[in-house]
DSSP file (Angstrom, degrees, kcal/mol; ACC not computed):
  #  RESIDUE AA STRUCTURE BP1 BP2  ACC     N-H-->O    O-->H-N    N-H-->O    O-->H-N    TCO  KAPPA ALPHA  PHI   PSI    X-CA   Y-CA   Z-CA
    1    1 A M              0   0    0      0, 0.0     2,-0.4     0, 0.0     0, 0.0   0.000 360.0 360.0 360.0 144.6   -6.4  -46.8   52.6
    2    2 A T        -     0   0    0      2,-0.0     2,-0.4     0, 0.0     0, 0.0  -0.915 360.0-172.4-107.1 123.9   -6.0  -44.4   55.6
    3    3 A I        +     0   0    0     -2,-0.4     2,-0.3     2,-0.0     0, 0.0  -0.954   5.5 176.0-124.7 142.8   -5.5  -40.7   55.0
    4    4 A S        -     0   0    0     -2,-0.4     2,-0.4     2,-0.0    -2,-0.0  -0.968  16.4-144.3-137.8 153.1   -4.7  -38.1   57.6
    5    5 A T        -     0   0    0     -2,-0.3     2,-0.4    57,-0.0    57,-0.2  -0.920   6.5-160.1-118.9 155.1   -4.0  -34.4   57.5
    6    6 A T        -     0   0    0     -2,-0.4     2,-0.4    55,-0.1    57,-0.2  -0.997  20.6-129.1-133.1 128.7   -1.6  -32.3   59.5
    7    7 A T  E     -a   63   0A   0     55,-0.9    57,-3.0    -2,-0.4     2,-0.6  -0.611  22.4-157.9 -80.1 131.3   -1.8  -28.6   59.9
    8    8 A H  E     -a   64   0A   0     -2,-0.4     2,-0.4    55,-0.2    57,-0.2  -0.935  10.6-158.7-107.1 115.6    1.7  -27.1   59.1
    9    9 A L  E     -a   65   0A   0     55,-3.3    57,-1.8    -2,-0.6     2,-0.4  -0.836   4.8-148.5-102.6 137.3    2.1  -23.7   60.7
   10   10 A N  E     -a   66   0A   0     -2,-0.4     2,-0.3    55,-0.2    57,-0.2  -0.814  19.7-177.3-102.7 136.0    4.6  -21.0   59.5
   11   11 A F  E     -a   67   0A   0     55,-2.8    57,-3.2    -2,-0.4     2,-0.4  -0.929  32.5-128.0-136.5 162.8    6.1  -18.6   62.0
   12   12 A R  S    S-     0   0    0     61,-0.3    61,-3.3    -2,-0.3    55,-0.1  -0.431  91.2 -42.7 -99.1  46.6    8.4  -15.6   62.0
   13   13 A G  S    S+     0   0    0     -2,-0.4     4,-0.1    59,-0.2    59,-0.1   0.526 124.2  87.0 104.9   2.7   10.9  -16.7   64.6
   14   14 A T     >  +     0   0    0     59,-0.1     4,-2.5    52,-0.1     5,-0.2   0.108  44.0 112.7-121.4  22.6    8.4  -18.2   67.2
   15   15 A A  H  > S+     0   0    0      1,-0.2     4,-3.3     2,-0.2     5,-0.2   0.955  79.0  52.0 -57.8 -44.9    7.9  -21.8   66.1
   16   16 A R  H  > S+     0   0    0      1,-0.2     4,-2.0     2,-0.2    -1,-0.2   0.894 113.7  43.4 -56.5 -40.1    9.7  -23.2   69.2
   17   17 A Q  H  > S+     0   0    0      1,-0.2     4,-1.9     2,-0.2    -1,-0.2   0.876 113.2  50.5 -77.5 -31.5    7.6  -21.2   71.6
   18   18 A A  H  X S+     0   0    0     -4,-2.5     4,-2.8     2,-0.2     5,-0.2   0.925 110.0  50.6 -71.8 -38.6    4.4  -22.0   69.7
   19   19 A L  H  X S+     0   0    0     -4,-3.3     4,-2.0    -5,-0.2    -2,-0.2   0.919 111.3  49.4 -59.9 -42.4    5.2  -25.8   69.8
   20   20 A E  H  X S+     0   0    0     -4,-2.0     4,-1.4    -5,-0.2    -1,-0.2   0.851 112.3  48.9 -67.9 -32.9    5.9  -25.5   73.6
   21   21 A F  H >X S+     0   0    0     -4,-1.9     4,-1.4     2,-0.2     3,-0.6   0.962 111.2  46.8 -65.1 -54.5    2.6  -23.7   74.0
   22   22 A Y  H 3X S+     0   0    0     -4,-2.8     4,-2.9     1,-0.3     5,-0.4   0.839 109.8  55.5 -62.4 -31.5    0.5  -26.2   72.0
   23   23 A Q  H 3X S+     0   0    0     -4,-2.0     4,-1.8    -5,-0.2    -1,-0.3   0.855 104.0  53.9 -68.6 -32.6    2.2  -29.0   73.9
   24   24 A S  H << S+     0   0    0     -4,-1.4    -1,-0.2    -3,-0.6    -2,-0.2   0.800 117.1  39.6 -67.5 -27.3    1.0  -27.4   77.2
   25   25 A V  H  < S+     0   0    0     -4,-1.4    -2,-0.2     2,-0.1    -1,-0.2   0.893 129.9  23.6 -89.1 -36.7   -2.5  -27.4   75.8
   26   26 A F  H  < S-     0   0    0     -4,-2.9    33,-0.3     1,-0.3    -3,-0.2   0.541  92.7-139.4-104.1 -14.3   -2.6  -30.7   74.0
   27   27 A G     <  +     0   0    0     -4,-1.8    -1,-0.3    -5,-0.4    -2,-0.1  -0.389  50.7 108.2  78.3-164.2    0.0  -32.8   75.8
   28   28 A G        -     0   0    0     29,-0.1     2,-0.4    27,-0.1    29,-0.3  -0.392  69.6 -56.0  99.1-174.3    2.2  -35.1   73.6
   29   29 A E  E     -B   56   0A   0     27,-2.2    27,-1.9    -2,-0.1     2,-0.4  -0.936  39.5-144.8-112.1 132.6    5.8  -35.0   72.4
   30   30 A V  E     -B   55   0A   0     -2,-0.4     2,-0.4    25,-0.2    25,-0.2  -0.839  10.6-170.2 -91.4 131.1    7.6  -32.3   70.5
   31   31 A T  E     +B   54   0A   0     23,-2.4    23,-2.2    -2,-0.4     2,-0.3  -0.997  15.9 167.7-117.8 123.6   10.2  -33.0   68.0
   32   32 A A  E     -B   53   0A   0     -2,-0.4     2,-0.4    21,-0.2    21,-0.2  -0.998  16.6-175.1-145.7 146.8   12.3  -30.0   66.6
   33   33 A A  E     -B   52   0A   0     19,-2.3    18,-2.7    -2,-0.3    19,-1.4  -0.971  18.7-139.0-132.5 143.2   15.3  -29.5   64.6
   34   34 A T  E  >  -B   50   0A   0     -2,-0.4     4,-0.9    16,-0.3    16,-0.2  -0.624  27.0-109.7-103.2 165.3   17.0  -26.3   63.8
   35   35 A Y  T >4>S+     0   0    0     14,-2.1     5,-1.8    11,-0.5     3,-1.3   0.911 120.1  58.6 -53.6 -43.2   18.6  -24.9   60.6
   36   36 A G  G >45S+     0   0    0     11,-2.7     3,-2.2     1,-0.3    -1,-0.2   0.895 101.0  53.3 -56.7 -44.3   22.0  -25.3   62.3
   37   37 A Q  G 345S+     0   0    0     10,-0.3    -1,-0.3     1,-0.3    -2,-0.2   0.703 107.0  54.0 -65.6 -16.4   21.3  -29.0   62.8
   38   38 A F  G <<5S-     0   0    0     -3,-1.3    -1,-0.3    -4,-0.9    -2,-0.2   0.186 135.1 -82.4 -99.2  12.0   20.6  -29.3   59.0
   39   39 A G  T < 5S+     0   0    0     -3,-2.2    -3,-0.2     1,-0.3    -2,-0.1   0.327  76.7 146.6 114.1 -10.4   23.9  -27.7   58.1
   40   40 A M      < -     0   0    0     -5,-1.8    -1,-0.3    -6,-0.1     2,-0.1  -0.443  56.2-110.5 -58.6 130.3   23.5  -24.0   58.3
   41   41 A P    >   -     0   0    0      0, 0.0     3,-1.5     0, 0.0     6,-0.1  -0.441  36.8-102.1 -65.7 142.1   26.9  -22.5   59.5
   42   42 A E  T 3  S+     0   0    0      1,-0.2     0, 0.0    -6,-0.1     0, 0.0  -0.332 107.0  38.4 -61.9 143.5   26.9  -21.1   63.0
   43   43 A G  T 3  S+     0   0    0      1,-0.4    -1,-0.2    -3,-0.1     3,-0.0   0.064  83.6 120.7  99.0 -20.9   26.7  -17.3   63.2
   44   44 A I  S X  S-     0   0    0     -3,-1.5     3,-2.0     1,-0.1    -1,-0.4  -0.619  79.0-100.1 -78.5 139.6   24.3  -17.1   60.2
   45   45 A P  T 3  S+     0   0    0      0, 0.0    25,-0.1     0, 0.0    -1,-0.1  -0.337 112.8  27.3 -53.8 127.2   21.0  -15.3   61.2
   46   46 A G  T >  S+     0   0    0     23,-0.1     3,-1.8    -2,-0.1   -11,-0.5   0.343  78.1 127.9  97.4  -3.7   18.4  -18.1   61.8
   47   47 A F  T <  S+     0   0    0     -3,-2.0   -11,-2.7     1,-0.3   -10,-0.3   0.841  81.0  41.8 -47.7 -38.0   21.0  -20.9   62.7
   48   48 A D  T 3  S+     0   0    0     -4,-0.2    -1,-0.3   -13,-0.2     2,-0.1   0.373  94.8 105.9 -98.3   5.9   19.0  -21.5   65.9
   49   49 A K  S <  S-     0   0    0     -3,-1.8   -14,-2.1     1,-0.1     2,-0.4  -0.431  78.3 -93.2 -81.8 162.6   15.5  -21.4   64.4
   50   50 A I  E     +B   34   0A   0    -16,-0.2    17,-3.5     1,-0.2   -16,-0.3  -0.593  38.2 168.5 -87.7 123.2   13.2  -24.3   63.6
   51   51 A V  E    S+     0   0A   0    -18,-2.7     2,-0.4    -2,-0.4   -17,-0.2   0.756  81.4  22.1-101.3 -26.6   13.3  -25.9   60.2
   52   52 A F  E    S+B   33   0A   0    -19,-1.4   -19,-2.3    14,-0.1     2,-0.4  -0.959  71.4 165.4-139.7 122.0   11.3  -28.9   61.3
   53   53 A G  E     +BC  32  65A   0     12,-0.8    12,-1.9    -2,-0.4     2,-0.3  -0.976   5.7 175.5-133.8 144.0    8.9  -28.9   64.3
   54   54 A Q  E     -BC  31  64A   0    -23,-2.2   -23,-2.4    -2,-0.4     2,-0.5  -0.968  15.6-165.6-152.6 134.4    6.2  -31.4   65.2
   55   55 A L  E     -BC  30  63A   0      8,-3.0     8,-1.5    -2,-0.3     2,-0.4  -0.973   9.5-176.1-116.3 135.7    3.8  -32.0   68.0
   56   56 A E  E     -BC  29  62A   0    -27,-1.9   -27,-2.2    -2,-0.5     6,-0.2  -0.989  10.5-160.3-128.7 122.8    2.0  -35.4   68.3
   57   57 A S    >   -     0   0    0      4,-2.5     3,-1.5    -2,-0.4   -30,-0.1  -0.676  30.2-119.5-101.1 153.8   -0.5  -35.7   71.0
   58   58 A P  T 3  S+     0   0    0      0, 0.0   -31,-0.1     0, 0.0    -1,-0.1   0.561 114.2  61.2 -74.4  -2.6   -1.9  -38.9   72.5
   59   59 A T  T 3  S-     0   0    0    -33,-0.3     3,-0.1     2,-0.1   -32,-0.0   0.044 125.8 -99.3-109.0  24.8   -5.5  -37.7   71.4
   60   60 A A  S <  S+     0   0    0     -3,-1.5     2,-0.5     1,-0.3     0, 0.0   0.629  74.7 146.9  69.4  19.9   -4.2  -37.7   67.7
   61   61 A I        -     0   0    0    -35,-0.1    -4,-2.5   -55,-0.0     2,-0.4  -0.761  22.7-179.1 -70.8 121.9   -3.6  -34.0   67.4
   62   62 A R  E     + C   0  56A   0     -2,-0.5   -55,-0.9    -6,-0.2     2,-0.3  -0.972   6.1 171.8-135.2 119.4   -0.7  -33.5   65.1
   63   63 A L  E     -aC   7  55A   0     -8,-1.5    -8,-3.0    -2,-0.4     2,-0.4  -0.905  13.7-159.7-119.1 154.6    0.8  -30.1   64.2
   64   64 A M  E     +aC   8  54A   0    -57,-3.0   -55,-3.3    -2,-0.3     2,-0.3  -0.932  14.0 177.9-124.3 154.7    3.9  -29.1   62.4
   65   65 A A  E     +aC   9  53A   0    -12,-1.9   -12,-0.8    -2,-0.4     2,-0.3  -0.997   6.6 174.0-154.7 148.2    5.6  -25.8   62.6
   66   66 A Y  E     -a   10   0A   0    -57,-1.8   -55,-2.8    -2,-0.3     2,-0.6  -0.997  34.3-109.9-153.4 153.7    8.7  -24.1   61.1
   67   67 A D  E     -a   11   0A   0    -17,-3.5   -55,-0.2    -2,-0.3     5,-0.1  -0.766  34.7-121.7 -88.5 126.9   10.3  -20.7   61.1
   68   68 A I    >   -     0   0    0    -57,-3.2     3,-2.2    -2,-0.6   -17,-0.0  -0.526  41.0-106.2 -60.1 115.9   10.1  -18.9   57.8
   69   69 A P  T 3  S+     0   0    0      0, 0.0    -1,-0.1     0, 0.0   -23,-0.1  -0.237  99.3   7.2 -62.5 134.4   13.9  -18.2   56.9
   70   70 A G  T 3  S+     0   0    0      1,-0.1     2,-0.6   -25,-0.1   -58,-0.1   0.549 101.0 112.2  76.5   9.2   14.9  -14.7   57.2
   71   71 A Q    <   +     0   0    0     -3,-2.2     2,-0.7   -60,-0.1    -3,-0.2  -0.834  35.7 167.3-118.1  97.6   11.6  -13.7   58.8
   72   72 A D        +     0   0    0     -2,-0.6     2,-0.4   -59,-0.1   -59,-0.2  -0.883  14.4 140.6-107.1  95.3   12.2  -12.7   62.4
   73   73 A D        -     0   0    0    -61,-3.3   -61,-0.3    -2,-0.7   -59,-0.1  -0.843  31.7-166.5-143.1 110.4    9.2  -10.9   63.9
   74   74 A Q        +     0   0    0     -2,-0.4     3,-0.1   -61,-0.1    -1,-0.1   0.504  67.8  91.5 -71.9  -2.9    8.2  -11.7   67.4
   75   75 A D    >   -     0   0    0      1,-0.2     3,-2.4   -63,-0.1     4,-0.3  -0.804  59.9-164.0 -94.1 100.9    4.9  -10.0   67.0
   76   76 A P  G >  S+     0   0    0      0, 0.0     3,-1.4     0, 0.0     4,-0.4   0.794  87.0  66.1 -60.2 -24.7    2.3  -12.6   65.9
   77   77 A A  G 3  S+     0   0    0      1,-0.3     4,-0.4     2,-0.2     3,-0.2   0.676  85.7  71.0 -70.3 -10.8   -0.1  -10.0   64.9
   78   78 A A  G <  S+     0   0    0     -3,-2.4    -1,-0.3     1,-0.2     3,-0.1   0.749 112.6  29.0 -70.8 -23.3    2.4   -8.9   62.1
   79   79 A T  S <  S+     0   0    0     -3,-1.4    -1,-0.2    -4,-0.3    -2,-0.2   0.243  93.1  99.4-120.1   6.5    1.5  -12.1   60.3
   80   80 A A  S    S-     0   0    0     -4,-0.4     2,-0.2     1,-0.3    15,-0.2   0.747  93.6 -76.8 -73.9 -25.1   -2.1  -12.7   61.5
   81   81 A G        -     0   0    0     -4,-0.4    -1,-0.3    13,-0.1     2,-0.2  -0.702  52.6 -62.9 145.3 161.1   -3.8  -11.3   58.5
   82   82 A A  E     -D   93   0B   0     11,-0.5    11,-2.9    -2,-0.2     2,-0.3  -0.528  47.2-142.6 -76.6 144.3   -4.8   -8.1   56.7
   83   83 A T  E     +D   92   0B   0      9,-0.2     2,-0.3    -2,-0.2     9,-0.2  -0.804  21.9 171.7-111.3 150.4   -7.2   -5.7   58.5
   84   84 A R  E     -D   91   0B   0      7,-2.6     7,-3.8    -2,-0.3     2,-0.4  -0.974  32.2-111.7-151.9 155.2   -9.9   -3.7   56.9
   85   85 A R  E     +D   90   0B   0     -2,-0.3     2,-0.3     5,-0.2     5,-0.2  -0.766  32.8 175.0 -88.9 139.1  -12.8   -1.5   58.1
   86   86 A E  E >  S-D   89   0B   0      3,-2.7     3,-2.4    -2,-0.4    -2,-0.0  -0.901  70.7 -23.5-150.6 117.3  -16.3   -2.7   57.5
   87   87 A N  T 3  S-     0   0    0     -2,-0.3     3,-0.1     1,-0.3    -2,-0.0   0.893 127.7 -49.9  46.2  47.2  -19.4   -0.8   58.8
   88   88 A G  T 3  S+     0   0    0      1,-0.2     2,-0.3     0, 0.0    -1,-0.3   0.439 118.0 109.7  79.8  -1.9  -17.3    0.8   61.6
   89   89 A A  E <  S-D   86   0B   0     -3,-2.4    -3,-2.7     2,-0.0     2,-0.5  -0.806  70.9-121.1-111.4 153.7  -15.7   -2.6   62.7
   90   90 A T  E     -D   85   0B   0     -2,-0.3     2,-0.4    -5,-0.2    -5,-0.2  -0.785  32.1-166.7 -85.7 121.2  -12.1   -3.8   62.3
   91   91 A I  E     -D   84   0B   0     -7,-3.8    -7,-2.6    -2,-0.5     2,-0.5  -0.959   7.5-154.1-121.0 136.3  -12.2   -7.1   60.3
   92   92 A T  E     -D   83   0B   0     -2,-0.4     2,-0.4    -9,-0.2    -9,-0.2  -0.932  11.4-141.9-105.4 123.8   -9.1   -9.3   60.0
   93   93 A D  E     -D   82   0B   0    -11,-2.9   -11,-0.5    -2,-0.5     2,-0.3  -0.684  17.6-163.4 -85.2 135.8   -8.9  -11.5   57.0
   94   94 A R        -     0   0    0     -2,-0.4   -13,-0.1   -13,-0.2     3,-0.1  -0.844  21.7-147.5-119.6 149.6   -7.4  -15.0   57.7
   95   95 A T  S    S-     0   0    0     -2,-0.3     2,-0.3     1,-0.3    -1,-0.1   0.702  84.1  -7.7 -85.9 -23.1   -6.1  -17.4   55.1
   96   96 A F        -     0   0    0     -3,-0.0    48,-0.4     2,-0.0     2,-0.3  -0.985  58.7-140.9-162.7 163.5   -7.3  -20.3   57.2
   97   97 A F        -     0   0    0     -2,-0.3     2,-0.5    -3,-0.1    48,-0.2  -0.916  23.6-128.1-124.9 158.6   -8.8  -21.3   60.6
   98   98 A Q  E     -e  145   0C   0     46,-2.4    48,-2.9    -2,-0.3     2,-0.4  -0.933  25.7-147.7-100.2 122.3   -7.7  -24.4   62.6
   99   99 A S  E     -e  146   0C   0     -2,-0.5     2,-0.4    46,-0.2    48,-0.2  -0.841  16.2-175.7-100.1 132.4  -10.7  -26.5   63.6
  100  100 A L  E     -e  147   0C   0     46,-3.2    48,-1.8    -2,-0.4     2,-0.4  -0.966   6.7-178.0-127.5 114.2  -10.9  -28.5   66.7
  101  101 A R  E     -e  148   0C   0     -2,-0.4     2,-0.3    46,-0.2    48,-0.2  -0.901   1.4-178.3-119.6 138.5  -14.0  -30.7   67.3
  102  102 A A  E     -e  149   0C   0     46,-1.8    48,-3.4    -2,-0.4     3,-0.0  -0.851  34.2-124.6-127.0 167.0  -14.7  -32.8   70.4
  103  103 A D  S    S+     0   0    0     -2,-0.3     2,-0.3    46,-0.2    46,-0.1   0.602  91.9  35.9 -82.6 -12.2  -17.4  -35.1   71.4
  104  104 A S  S  > S-     0   0    0      1,-0.1     4,-2.0    44,-0.1     5,-0.2  -0.964  72.2-127.2-140.0 150.1  -18.3  -33.4   74.7
  105  105 A L  H  > S+     0   0    0     -2,-0.3     4,-3.3     2,-0.2     5,-0.2   0.934 111.9  59.3 -63.1 -41.7  -18.4  -29.8   76.0
  106  106 A D  H  > S+     0   0    0      1,-0.2     4,-1.7     2,-0.2    -1,-0.2   0.917 108.2  44.1 -48.9 -45.3  -16.1  -30.9   78.9
  107  107 A E  H  > S+     0   0    0      1,-0.2     4,-1.3     2,-0.2    -1,-0.2   0.951 116.0  45.8 -72.5 -43.8  -13.4  -31.9   76.4
  108  108 A I  H  X S+     0   0    0     -4,-2.0     4,-2.7     1,-0.2    -2,-0.2   0.861 109.2  56.4 -65.5 -37.2  -13.7  -28.8   74.2
  109  109 A Q  H  X S+     0   0    0     -4,-3.3     4,-2.3     1,-0.2    -1,-0.2   0.878 102.4  55.5 -64.1 -38.7  -13.7  -26.6   77.3
  110  110 A R  H  X S+     0   0    0     -4,-1.7     4,-1.5     2,-0.2    -1,-0.2   0.915 112.2  42.4 -58.1 -50.7  -10.4  -28.0   78.4
  111  111 A Y  H  X S+     0   0    0     -4,-1.3     4,-3.0     1,-0.2     5,-0.3   0.921 113.8  54.2 -66.0 -43.0   -8.7  -27.1   75.0
  112  112 A W  H  X S+     0   0    0     -4,-2.7     4,-1.5     1,-0.2    -2,-0.2   0.857 105.7  49.7 -53.3 -41.4  -10.5  -23.8   75.1
  113  113 A D  H  < S+     0   0    0     -4,-2.3     4,-0.3     2,-0.2    -1,-0.2   0.865 114.1  45.6 -66.6 -37.2   -9.2  -22.9   78.4
  114  114 A G  H >< S+     0   0    0     -4,-1.5     3,-1.2     1,-0.2    -2,-0.2   0.950 116.4  45.8 -71.5 -50.8   -5.5  -23.8   77.4
  115  115 A L  H 3< S+     0   0    0     -4,-3.0    25,-0.3     1,-0.3    -2,-0.2   0.794 102.7  63.2 -65.5 -28.0   -5.8  -21.9   74.0
  116  116 A S  T >< S+     0   0    0     -4,-1.5     3,-1.9    -5,-0.3     2,-0.5   0.604  70.1 115.2 -79.6 -10.1   -7.4  -18.8   75.3
  117  117 A K  T <  S-     0   0    0     -3,-1.2    23,-0.5    -4,-0.3     3,-0.1  -0.464 101.0  -7.2 -59.0 111.6   -4.4  -17.9   77.5
  118  118 A G  T 3  S+     0   0    0     -2,-0.5    -1,-0.3     1,-0.2     2,-0.1   0.579 110.4 131.0  72.2   8.1   -3.2  -14.7   75.8
  119  119 A A    <   -     0   0    0     -3,-1.9     2,-0.6    20,-0.1    20,-0.2  -0.366  61.5-118.2 -88.4 163.8   -5.7  -15.0   73.0
  120  120 A T  E     -F  138   0C   0     18,-2.6    18,-2.5    -2,-0.1     2,-0.5  -0.944  30.4-134.0-102.3 120.9   -8.1  -12.6   71.4
  121  121 A I  E     +F  137   0C   0     -2,-0.6    16,-0.2    16,-0.2    -5,-0.0  -0.690  28.6 174.1 -79.4 119.9  -11.6  -14.0   71.8
  122  122 A V  E    S+     0   0C   0     14,-1.7    15,-0.2    -2,-0.5    -1,-0.2   0.876  79.7   5.8 -87.1 -57.0  -13.5  -13.7   68.4
  123  123 A E  E    S-F  136   0C   0     13,-3.3    13,-2.4     3,-0.0    -1,-0.3  -0.975  85.7-121.2-134.4 120.7  -16.5  -15.6   69.6
  124  124 A P  E     -     0   0C   0      0, 0.0     2,-0.5     0, 0.0    10,-0.2  -0.257  35.9-100.3 -59.1 147.5  -16.9  -16.7   73.2
  125  125 A L  E    S+     0   0C   0     10,-0.1     2,-0.3     8,-0.1    10,-0.2  -0.526  71.2 127.9 -67.5 118.9  -17.3  -20.4   73.7
  126  126 A A  E     -F  134   0C   0      8,-1.8     8,-2.1    -2,-0.5     2,-0.1  -0.953  63.3 -71.2-160.5 171.4  -21.2  -21.0   74.3
  127  127 A A        -     0   0    0     -2,-0.3     2,-0.3     6,-0.2     5,-0.2  -0.389  52.1-176.5 -67.7 149.7  -24.1  -23.1   73.0
  128  128 A S        -     0   0    0      3,-2.8     3,-0.5    -2,-0.1    -1,-0.0  -0.841  43.0 -88.3-139.5 177.8  -25.2  -22.2   69.5
  129  129 A A  S    S+     0   0    0     -2,-0.3     3,-0.1     1,-0.2    -2,-0.0   0.724 126.4  30.7 -63.1 -24.6  -28.0  -23.3   67.2
  130  130 A W  S    S+     0   0    0      1,-0.1     2,-0.3     0, 0.0    -1,-0.2   0.436 122.0  37.2-114.0  -7.4  -25.9  -26.1   65.8
  131  131 A S        -     0   0    0     -3,-0.5    -3,-2.8     1,-0.1     3,-0.2  -0.993  65.0-129.1-150.9 148.8  -23.6  -27.1   68.7
  132  132 A A  S    S+     0   0    0     -2,-0.3     2,-0.3     1,-0.2    18,-0.1   0.682 105.3  14.3 -67.9 -19.1  -23.6  -27.6   72.4
  133  133 A G        +     0   0    0     16,-0.2    16,-2.0    -6,-0.1     2,-0.3  -0.949  68.4 166.1-151.2 133.8  -20.4  -25.4   72.4
  134  134 A F  E     +FG 126 148C   0     -8,-2.1    -8,-1.8    -2,-0.3     2,-0.3  -0.958   8.5 151.6-150.8 137.3  -18.9  -23.2   69.8
  135  135 A G  E     - G   0 147C   0     12,-2.4    12,-2.4    -2,-0.3     2,-0.4  -0.980  23.7-151.8-157.1 164.5  -16.2  -20.5   70.0
  136  136 A M  E     +FG 123 146C   0    -13,-2.4   -13,-3.3    -2,-0.3   -14,-1.7  -0.994  20.1 166.2-146.8 139.3  -13.5  -18.9   68.0
  137  137 A L  E     -FG 121 145C   0      8,-2.1     8,-3.1    -2,-0.4     2,-0.5  -0.959  33.6-134.3-145.2 160.1  -10.2  -17.3   69.1
  138  138 A T  E     -FG 120 144C   0    -18,-2.5   -18,-2.6    -2,-0.3     6,-0.3  -0.969  36.0-140.3-115.7 111.3   -6.9  -16.0   67.7
  139  139 A D    >   -     0   0    0      4,-2.9     3,-2.5    -2,-0.5   -21,-0.1  -0.103  32.0 -89.3 -72.8 177.8   -4.2  -17.5   70.0
  140  140 A R  T 3  S+     0   0    0    -23,-0.5   -63,-0.1   -25,-0.3    -1,-0.1   0.526 126.0  57.6 -65.2  -9.0   -1.1  -15.5   71.0
  141  141 A F  T 3  S-     0   0    0      2,-0.2    -1,-0.3   -65,-0.1     3,-0.1   0.214 120.9-103.6-103.8  13.8    0.8  -16.8   67.9
  142  142 A G  S <  S+     0   0    0     -3,-2.5     2,-0.5     1,-0.3    -2,-0.1   0.610  76.6 138.1  86.8   9.8   -1.8  -15.4   65.6
  143  143 A V        -     0   0    0    -49,-0.0    -4,-2.9   -46,-0.0     2,-0.6  -0.802  47.6-140.1 -91.4 127.0   -3.5  -18.7   64.7
  144  144 A T  E     - G   0 138C   0     -2,-0.5   -46,-2.4   -48,-0.4     2,-0.4  -0.771  19.7-162.0 -90.3 124.2   -7.3  -18.4   64.6
  145  145 A W  E     -eG  98 137C   0     -8,-3.1    -8,-2.1    -2,-0.6     2,-0.5  -0.877  12.6-160.3-106.6 134.5   -9.0  -21.5   66.2
  146  146 A V  E     -eG  99 136C   0    -48,-2.9   -46,-3.2    -2,-0.4     2,-0.4  -0.984  19.5-174.3-114.9 119.4  -12.7  -22.6   65.7
  147  147 A L  E     +eG 100 135C   0    -12,-2.4   -12,-2.4    -2,-0.5     2,-0.3  -0.940  11.9 153.0-113.1 134.6  -13.6  -25.0   68.5
  148  148 A D  E     -eG 101 134C   0    -48,-1.8   -46,-1.8    -2,-0.4     2,-0.4  -0.993  42.5-110.1-159.4 163.9  -16.9  -26.9   68.8
  149  149 A V  E     -e  102   0C   0    -16,-2.0   -16,-0.2    -2,-0.3   -17,-0.2  -0.787  46.8-104.7 -96.2 134.8  -18.8  -29.9   70.1
  150  150 A A              0   0    0    -48,-3.4   -18,-0.2    -2,-0.4    -1,-0.1  -0.362 360.0 360.0 -65.4 140.5  -19.9  -32.4   67.5
  151  151 A G              0   0    0    -20,-0.1    -1,-0.2   -19,-0.0   -48,-0.1   0.422 360.0 360.0 -74.5 360.0  -23.6  -32.3   66.8
């Protein structure tokens, strides 16, 4: 039996833009359908928002995305996580990280370069004790990515 997992990302009105961004980073094909295409009457708020969005890349990266009904907030930081102060630093709690692992530093560097456009760098991509390259960033849509090279 073969099992695969797919990350399903929830957005507050920016799913289409996020899918287009991830397509520019990973390549592949985007499939998207709006609430209107699934029967929501025209003129209702959210009619043009994404109810089903998917990116499938040739390198087996698959992401799904949709806009939470009634939640329209163009600021990704509004949903990125709760913040707290700890030892003088601001810490953002995340409910999940998206992990991306490659076999070579060149490959992971390519994805890093794409995802880092407009991102907040949490940990710069660099060699670590366990990997030839490890880094963490929160992209411009509020998704935190952990990228590393397989050991």
